[in-house]
Structure formats: C-alpha cells, structure tokens
C-alpha positions as CSV (number, residue, x, y, z in Angstrom):
1,M,9.5,-10.1,-15.8
2,P,13.0,-10.5,-14.5
3,Q,13.7,-13.7,-16.4
4,Q,12.6,-12.1,-19.7
5,Q,14.7,-8.9,-19.1
6,S,17.8,-10.9,-18.2
7,A,17.6,-13.9,-20.7
8,H,21.1,-13.3,-22.1
9,E,22.5,-12.6,-18.7
10,R,21.0,-15.9,-17.3
11,E,22.3,-18.0,-20.1
12,A,25.8,-16.5,-20.0
13,A,26.0,-16.9,-16.2
14,L,25.0,-20.6,-16.3
15,R,27.4,-21.3,-19.1
16,R,30.3,-19.7,-17.4
17,A,29.5,-21.6,-14.2
18,L,29.5,-24.9,-16.1
19,I,32.7,-24.1,-17.9
20,R,34.3,-23.4,-14.6
21,V,33.1,-26.6,-12.9
22,K,32.6,-29.2,-15.7
23,P,34.0,-27.8,-19.0
24,E,33.6,-31.2,-20.8
25,Y,29.8,-30.9,-20.3
26,F,29.3,-29.1,-23.6
27,S,31.0,-31.9,-25.6
28,W,28.6,-34.6,-24.2
29,P,25.5,-35.9,-26.0
30,T,22.1,-34.8,-24.7
31,E,21.5,-38.0,-22.7
32,A,24.8,-37.7,-20.9
33,Q,24.2,-34.1,-20.1
34,E,20.8,-35.0,-18.6
35,R,22.3,-37.8,-16.5
36,Y,24.9,-35.5,-15.1
37,R,22.3,-32.8,-14.2
38,V,20.0,-35.3,-12.5
39,H,22.9,-37.1,-10.7
40,M,25.1,-34.0,-10.1
41,P,27.6,-34.4,-7.2
42,E,26.8,-32.0,-4.4
43,D,30.2,-30.3,-4.6
44,D,29.6,-29.5,-8.3
45,A,26.1,-28.2,-7.6
46,F,27.6,-25.9,-4.8
47,R,30.3,-24.5,-7.0
48,I,27.9,-23.8,-9.9
49,E,25.4,-22.0,-7.6
50,Q,28.3,-20.2,-6.0
51,T,29.4,-18.9,-9.4
52,V,25.9,-18.0,-10.6
53,L,25.3,-16.1,-7.4
54,N,28.4,-14.1,-7.9
55,L,27.7,-13.3,-11.6
56,L,24.1,-12.4,-11.2
57,F,24.0,-10.7,-7.8
58,H,27.7,-9.9,-7.0
59,I,27.4,-12.0,-3.9
60,Q,30.5,-14.0,-2.9
61,V,30.0,-17.1,-0.7
62,D,32.6,-19.6,0.3
63,T,30.6,-22.2,2.2
64,K,27.2,-23.9,1.9
65,A,26.1,-22.1,5.1
66,Q,26.9,-18.8,3.5
67,L,25.0,-19.8,0.3
68,H,21.9,-20.7,2.3
69,A,22.1,-17.4,4.2
70,A,22.2,-15.5,0.9
71,F,19.1,-17.4,-0.2
72,D,17.4,-16.5,3.0
73,S,17.9,-12.8,2.3
74,F,16.6,-13.0,-1.3
75,T,13.6,-11.0,-2.4
76,H,11.0,-12.7,-4.5
77,A,12.4,-11.2,-7.7
78,Q,15.9,-12.5,-6.9
79,Y,14.6,-16.0,-6.3
80,L,12.8,-15.8,-9.6
81,L,15.9,-14.7,-11.5
82,F,18.0,-17.4,-9.8
83,N,15.5,-20.2,-10.3
84,S,14.9,-19.3,-13.9
85,T,18.7,-19.3,-14.5
86,M,19.3,-22.6,-12.8
87,L,16.4,-24.5,-14.4
88,P,18.3,-25.7,-17.5
89,L,20.7,-27.4,-15.1
90,Q,17.9,-29.1,-13.1
91,G,15.1,-30.0,-15.5
92,I,14.9,-32.6,-18.2
93,G,13.5,-32.8,-21.7
94,E,12.5,-30.1,-24.2
95,D,10.9,-27.9,-21.5
96,Y,13.5,-28.5,-18.8
97,F,10.7,-29.9,-16.7
98,F,11.7,-30.1,-13.0
99,L,9.6,-31.6,-10.2
100,N,10.6,-29.9,-6.9
101,E,9.6,-33.0,-4.9
102,S,11.4,-35.7,-2.9
103,F,12.0,-39.0,-4.8
104,G,13.7,-41.0,-2.0
105,D,16.5,-43.0,-3.6
106,K,15.2,-42.4,-7.1
107,R,15.8,-39.5,-9.6
108,L,13.6,-37.7,-12.0
109,L,14.9,-39.7,-15.0
110,D,13.7,-42.9,-13.3
111,F,10.1,-41.9,-14.2
112,A,9.1,-41.9,-17.9
113,T,5.6,-40.4,-17.4
114,L,3.8,-38.3,-14.8
115,Y,1.8,-41.5,-14.0
116,D,5.0,-43.4,-13.1
117,Y,6.0,-40.7,-10.6
118,D,2.5,-40.4,-9.1
119,Y,1.9,-44.1,-8.8
120,D,5.3,-44.6,-7.2
121,D,4.5,-41.8,-4.7
122,H,1.1,-43.3,-4.0
123,C,2.6,-46.7,-3.2
124,F,5.2,-45.2,-0.9
125,Q,2.6,-43.2,1.0
126,E,0.3,-46.2,1.4
127,Q,3.1,-48.4,2.6
128,A,4.1,-45.8,5.1
129,R,0.5,-45.7,6.5
130,Q,0.4,-49.5,6.8
131,K,3.7,-49.5,8.6
132,E,2.4,-46.9,11.0
133,D,-1.0,-48.7,11.4
134,P,-1.0,-52.4,10.6
135,Q,-4.9,-52.3,10.6
136,Y,-4.8,-49.7,7.7
137,T,-6.2,-50.9,4.4
138,A,-4.3,-49.6,1.4
139,K,-6.3,-47.6,-1.0
140,P,-6.3,-48.4,-4.8
141,Y,-4.5,-45.9,-7.0
142,Q,-7.0,-43.5,-8.7
143,G,-4.7,-40.9,-10.2
144,N,-4.7,-38.5,-7.2
145,L,-1.8,-36.2,-8.2
146,F,-1.8,-33.9,-5.2
147,H,-0.5,-30.4,-5.9
148,C,3.1,-31.0,-6.9
149,W,5.6,-28.2,-7.2
150,A,7.2,-28.0,-10.6
151,R,9.2,-25.6,-12.8
152,L,9.4,-25.5,-16.6
153,Y,9.7,-23.3,-19.6
154,I,6.5,-22.6,-21.5
155,D,7.2,-21.2,-24.9
156,G,10.6,-20.0,-23.7
157,V,9.2,-18.3,-20.5
158,F,10.0,-19.6,-17.0
159,Y,7.0,-20.7,-14.9
160,Y,6.4,-22.1,-11.5
161,A,3.7,-24.8,-12.1
162,T,1.4,-26.8,-9.9
163,P,0.4,-30.1,-11.5
164,S,-2.6,-31.8,-9.8
165,S,-5.6,-34.0,-10.4
166,V,-9.1,-32.5,-10.9
167,A,-10.0,-34.2,-7.6
168,A,-7.2,-32.5,-5.7
169,Y,-7.9,-29.2,-7.5
170,L,-11.6,-29.3,-6.5
171,Y,-10.6,-30.4,-2.9
172,S,-8.7,-27.1,-2.6
173,V,-11.7,-25.2,-3.9
174,I,-13.8,-26.8,-1.2
175,E,-11.2,-26.0,1.4
176,D,-11.1,-22.4,0.4
177,V,-14.9,-22.1,0.6
178,G,-14.8,-23.6,4.1
179,F,-12.1,-21.2,5.4
180,D,-14.0,-18.1,4.2
181,T,-17.5,-19.2,5.0
182,I,-16.8,-20.5,8.5
183,Q,-15.1,-17.2,9.2
184,E,-18.3,-15.4,8.1
185,L,-20.6,-17.7,10.1
186,I,-18.5,-17.7,13.3
187,P,-15.9,-14.9,13.3
188,H,-12.8,-15.9,15.1
189,T,-9.1,-15.3,15.5
190,Y,-6.2,-17.0,17.1
191,V,-4.5,-15.4,20.1
192,D,-1.4,-16.3,22.1
193,G,-1.8,-18.9,24.9
194,K,0.0,-18.5,28.2
195,H,3.0,-20.6,27.0
196,H,3.3,-19.2,23.5
197,G,6.8,-18.1,22.5
198,K,8.5,-19.6,25.6
199,R,11.7,-21.6,25.0
200,E,11.5,-25.3,25.8
201,G,14.5,-27.6,25.2
202,Q,15.8,-27.1,21.6
203,G,12.9,-25.0,20.4
204,I,10.0,-22.6,21.1
205,H,6.6,-23.5,22.5
206,Y,3.8,-22.9,19.9
207,D,0.7,-22.2,21.9
208,K,-2.2,-20.5,20.1
209,R,-5.9,-20.7,21.1
210,V,-9.0,-19.8,19.2
211,D,-11.2,-16.9,20.3
212,A,-14.7,-17.1,18.8
213,G,-16.4,-14.8,21.2
214,G,-17.8,-17.5,23.3
215,M,-18.7,-19.9,20.4
216,E,-15.5,-21.9,20.4
217,A,-17.3,-25.2,20.9
218,Q,-19.7,-24.5,18.0
219,L,-16.8,-23.4,15.8
220,E,-14.9,-26.6,16.6
221,E,-18.0,-28.7,15.8
222,L,-18.6,-26.9,12.5
223,Q,-14.9,-27.3,11.5
224,H,-15.0,-31.0,12.4
225,R,-18.1,-31.7,10.3
226,Y,-16.7,-29.7,7.4
227,W,-13.5,-31.7,7.5
228,K,-15.6,-34.9,7.2
229,Y,-17.5,-33.3,4.3
230,T,-14.3,-32.3,2.4
231,F,-12.8,-35.8,2.9
232,A,-16.0,-37.5,1.6
233,R,-16.2,-35.1,-1.4
234,H,-12.6,-35.8,-2.3
235,E,-13.1,-39.5,-2.2
236,A,-16.2,-39.2,-4.4
237,L,-14.5,-37.0,-6.9
238,L,-11.6,-39.4,-7.2
239,R,-14.0,-42.3,-7.9
240,D,-16.0,-40.4,-10.4
241,F,-13.2,-39.0,-12.5
242,D,-11.3,-42.3,-12.3
243,A,-14.4,-44.1,-13.7
244,A,-15.1,-41.4,-16.4
245,A,-11.5,-41.5,-17.7
246,Q,-11.9,-38.4,-19.7
247,K,-8.2,-38.0,-20.4
248,R,-7.9,-34.3,-20.4
249,V,-5.6,-31.6,-19.2
250,Y,-6.5,-28.0,-18.2
251,F,-4.2,-25.0,-18.1
252,F,-4.9,-22.0,-15.8
253,D,-2.4,-19.1,-15.9
254,K,-2.5,-17.6,-12.4
255,S,0.5,-15.3,-13.0
256,Q,0.7,-11.9,-11.4
257,Q,3.4,-9.3,-12.0
258,G,6.7,-10.8,-11.3
259,D,5.2,-14.2,-10.3
260,P,4.7,-16.6,-13.2
261,Q,2.3,-19.3,-12.0
262,M,0.6,-22.1,-14.0
263,D,-1.9,-24.6,-12.7
264,I,-1.9,-27.8,-14.8
265,V,-4.8,-30.1,-13.9
266,F,-5.3,-33.7,-15.0
267,T,-8.7,-35.4,-15.1
268,D,-7.5,-38.9,-14.2
269,K,-4.7,-41.5,-14.5
270,T,-5.2,-42.0,-18.2
271,A,-4.1,-38.4,-18.8
272,L,-1.1,-38.9,-16.4
273,Q,-0.1,-42.1,-18.4
274,T,0.0,-40.1,-21.6
275,V,2.3,-37.3,-20.4
276,R,6.0,-38.1,-20.7
277,L,8.2,-36.0,-18.5
278,R,10.8,-35.3,-21.2
279,H,8.0,-34.1,-23.5
280,F,5.8,-32.6,-20.8
281,L,4.3,-29.6,-22.5
282,L,3.8,-31.2,-25.9
283,D,1.9,-34.2,-24.3
284,C,-0.2,-31.9,-22.0
285,R,-1.2,-29.8,-24.9
286,S,-2.3,-32.8,-26.9
287,L,-4.9,-33.5,-24.2
288,A,-5.9,-29.8,-23.6
289,G,-9.5,-29.3,-22.5
290,D,-11.6,-26.2,-22.2
291,P,-10.8,-24.5,-18.8
292,Q,-14.5,-23.5,-18.6
293,E,-15.3,-27.2,-17.9
294,L,-13.1,-27.1,-14.8
295,E,-14.5,-23.8,-13.7
296,A,-18.0,-25.1,-14.0
297,W,-17.2,-28.1,-11.7
298,S,-15.5,-25.6,-9.3
299,E,-18.6,-23.5,-9.1
300,Q,-20.8,-26.5,-8.5
301,E,-18.5,-27.5,-5.6
302,R,-18.5,-24.0,-4.2
303,Q,-22.3,-23.8,-4.2
304,A,-22.7,-27.2,-2.7
305,A,-20.1,-26.6,0.0
306,H,-21.7,-23.2,0.9
307,R,-25.1,-24.8,1.2
308,Y,-23.7,-27.6,3.4
309,L,-22.1,-25.1,5.8
310,E,-25.2,-22.9,6.0
311,E,-27.4,-25.9,6.8
312,T,-24.9,-27.5,9.2
313,Y,-24.4,-24.1,11.0
314,Q,-28.1,-23.9,11.6
315,D,-28.2,-27.5,12.8
316,I,-25.5,-26.8,15.3
317,L,-27.2,-23.6,16.6
318,H,-30.4,-25.5,17.3
319,H,-29.3,-29.0,18.3
320,F,-25.6,-29.0,19.3
321,D,-24.8,-29.0,23.1
322,P,-21.6,-27.0,23.5
323,K,-21.1,-28.6,27.0
324,V,-20.4,-32.0,25.4
325,V,-16.6,-32.0,24.8
326,R,-15.1,-34.3,22.2
327,L,-12.3,-36.5,23.6
328,R,-9.0,-35.8,22.0
329,K,-5.3,-36.1,22.9
330,K,-3.5,-33.1,24.3
331,R,-0.6,-32.1,22.2
332,K,2.4,-29.9,22.9
333,I,4.0,-28.3,19.8
334,I,7.6,-27.3,20.0
335,L,9.1,-25.5,16.9
336,A,12.7,-25.7,15.8
337,D,14.3,-22.3,15.8
338,R,14.5,-22.2,12.0
339,A,10.7,-22.4,11.8
340,V,9.9,-19.9,14.5
341,K,10.3,-16.8,12.4
342,D,7.4,-17.8,10.1
343,L,4.9,-18.7,12.8
344,L,5.5,-16.7,16.0
C-alpha cells in the first residue's frame, strides 16, 4: 500500500511542514499538541497542506482555490498517501483517531467517548426535526450510530473506517438486498427526461425518469412498500439490540488493494459508552465479538428481506391497480455546477 511504502517520506514531510509553520509545536506537551491540532487556525492548516503537497507530489499551490483544484485532480492512491500523511495532525489519542464528521461549534476533544459524540448528534438531529415539524415527537436515544466516516491507524497501518451500530449495519444489508432483488423482479433503468441537463438559473436541471418496460407503477409500489419494510426493520433492530445490551464490537476488514477499509460495528449504546476516543482501538478490542455472529444476523435479514420482496411482488401482480396514482408533490431538482459532473 502507498502509506506502507512511504512511511518515512510521510513522517518527514509532515515534520518539515510543522517546523515551517509552528516550530514550537515539538516542545509542547501531548495535551497542548492535541489542542493545537483540533483547534488549528485555518491559515496554519493551509500552509501545512501546501508544504506537504509540495514535498510529496511536487505540486506548488499559492491559494486555497489552487489547493482544492489539486485535490480534485488526485487519483485514489494520491488521496490515500495524502490522508495517511496528514492523519497524525488531525486525529487524537494513541491511534490518531479522526471522525470526518461535522460537529457544529464543537470539536473532537469535546467528546470523551463515542457515546458522547453519537448522543450529541442524536439530540441535534431530533431538535432539527422538531424545529421543522412542531408535531414531530422526538425519539429516545437507542445507540443508533449511523455509518460515520473515520480514519485511524490500526497497528501502525492507516485505515478508512466506518463505525456504525448493528442496527445501522443491518439496515444497509437490507437496503442492498432491496436494490438487487427489485432490479431482478422488475428490471429497470433511468433515462434522461426532456429537461435533463438544461441550464436553469445558477444550476443544471436534473430530470431523470424510470423506464421499467411498462411496469413503472408496479415498480414504484414495490419500492414504496419495501421502504416501509426497511424502516420498520430498522426500528425493531434498534429496540432489540438496545434492550439486549450485549456490549460487543465487531471488526470487518473490507480492504482491497490500495484501499484500506475497516467496518467497526457496535451492538448498542453500552458498547459506545465504553469506547474512549483517545483510546479507541484498545477499548474496541476489549469488547471484540465473533464476526460470525454479525454475519449470521446479516444472513437472517437477507433471507427475510428476499422473502418479503418475493411475496410482495406477487401480491402487487395479482391485486395492485396500476391506474391508481399515489398523490405526491412535484419536485424540480436543480444541481449546483460543482455537483453536476458526478450526476449528469
């Protein structure tokens, strides 16, 4: 992997960048170094990235716009090398654990445990929903850590990690089954609508329509019912694992060549409460469960979801009236220019 082949180069580049921008950093105690990294001024961060970019890739940038343009041109391997180099300047604790998430006006050091972060995020999301809909009833916290993006070193090797709850992990399993099985039951594709790609105001019109060979209404009904099924299963899984409080963590190495990926899955909030961010790997390993347990639960959900879709599909074929159109609001989607290249 690039980060293994360039370990000395990475460390030297980051050290030289820090000496250039903040030479006194190396005389500070660990706590002060962490506070500086987490609360780093934007100008310092730019100058460090500017230097690392030059040392590793011989790319010279003078502005933030040029820096972002350089990142936009990166290959996956270049991103990996850059991210693995920068992690000791971004993460905290013995694993340089870094959550690549938004914290509002808080910082990573404001959360002692993974539970503290997730509970804070839960409260923020529920308050936002209540603000949008005064009739909304806030849900109790049940440890639903939902697919965060993280980075850390595991035994000295850089990894992209996806921490999540078992309920969220199984929800993704169910979603994947739905995507594949619905496509098998009612083959379909998305084609350009008459307005797709046309400029409107400050963006581009996104207008795609589904082509299911005349079974568009049946497809929409099957998708709608399956959405309700996945929502209900997720709610049930949250309740069940919260009540069981098994306090376990599962590791799944999903790495491929040049792409170090680790899924880290938590049964419930008691596990999240145990895992300190500054000792992330140590605490996770103290709760490590057998990954075969999670795979068994995944297989149960796959089979149940597949049965549901087969039975629901047959019910739609025999009892659903495609002439009955579900009421829904018409929406116009306008994409900002930056997002267009990924979707048009």
